[in-house]
C-alpha positions, 0 to 999 in steps of 0.5 A, a space after each residue: 738858876 740865874 744868880 741874884 744880883 744887887 745893884 742899879 744901872 741908871 744915868 748919872 744925871 737926869 735929863 729932866 734936870 736941865 728943863 727948869 726953865 724954857 719955852 713951851 711952843 704949841 705945835 698944832 698951829 705950826 702944822 696947820 699953817 704949813 698944811 694951809 700953805 701947801 694946799 694953797 700952793 697945790 690946790 686939791 693935794 690935801 694936807 702935807 703933814 699927816 703924822 708926827 710926834 713933837 715934844 723936844 724934837 720935831 718929826 713929821 711924816 709926809 703924804 708926799 714922799 719927795 725931796 721938794 715936799 720935805 724942803 717945803 716943810 723945812 723952809 717953812 719951819 726955819 723961816 717961821 717965828 713961833 709964839 712960845 709960852 715961857 715957863 719955870 718950875 716955880 709956877 710964875 707966869 712969865 708971858 710969851 715970846 717969839 722964837 725963831 725958826 719954829 723953836 728949831 736949831 737944826 732941820 733934816 729934811 728927806 735925804 738928810 733925815 735918811 742920812 741922820 737916821 742911817 737908812 736908805 731914802 726909800 725906808 718908810 720908818 723914818 720921819 721925812 722931816 726931823 728937827 733938833 730943838 733950841 735948848 729949852 724948847 718943848 713942843 706942848 699946848 699945855 702945862 708940860 714943862 719936860 720931856 725924856 730927851 731929844 737930840 741935844 747933847 745934854 739929852 744924849 751925852 750923859 754919864 752912866 752909873 753902874 752899881 752892883 757890889 760884888 759883881 762889878 769892880 770899881 773903875 772908870 770907863 771913858 768909852 762912849 756907850 749907848 743905853 741899848 747896852 743896859 739890857 744885855 748887861 743885866 742878862 750877863 750879870 744874872 748869868 743869862 745869855 744876852 744873845 737871846 735877845 733878838 735885838 742883841 742878835 739883829 744889832 750886835 749890841 755889847 755888854 757895857 765895858 768894864 763889867 768883867 
């Protein structure tokens, strides 16, 4: 039987805490405008953006898998000013403002997106266009003011706290780690084999350093 452990492994800073104020941008009108511009330039071609998930990042999957099509979306997004609803968690109506670059700080298109995700250009899984938002931007048409985190440093670079008295010695580790290491670490502390996880086998995920 595996040992019972008492403890917790959590990010020491919640990504939600940074979004006490910001800008909510409806992405639907932007997508519609891109598709309209594409079909106007390519009569009979149909919509270019056919799928995607936009929250505190931008990712679009295209019907035309070419660098030119991806660049078309990138250029539109970068040259478009989006109307954003200003929000704060105090519930006060702060109106709207125009946000440059569709609310994005950086856009990766086609080969750039493949390179960002570290996959071949022909891999169908990565989004054809991927964007990192300006700090505080969330793509939403409703009342949502926060998300789980995107690609900004404050989303990705947070401390990780491991607390399990009697199992984990007190220490400070300054090495970079990933949240994917949490699951194999828990199995290790339970006396189970982390290599029993398929993802650990495929990706070579290590137990968090300093656990022993």
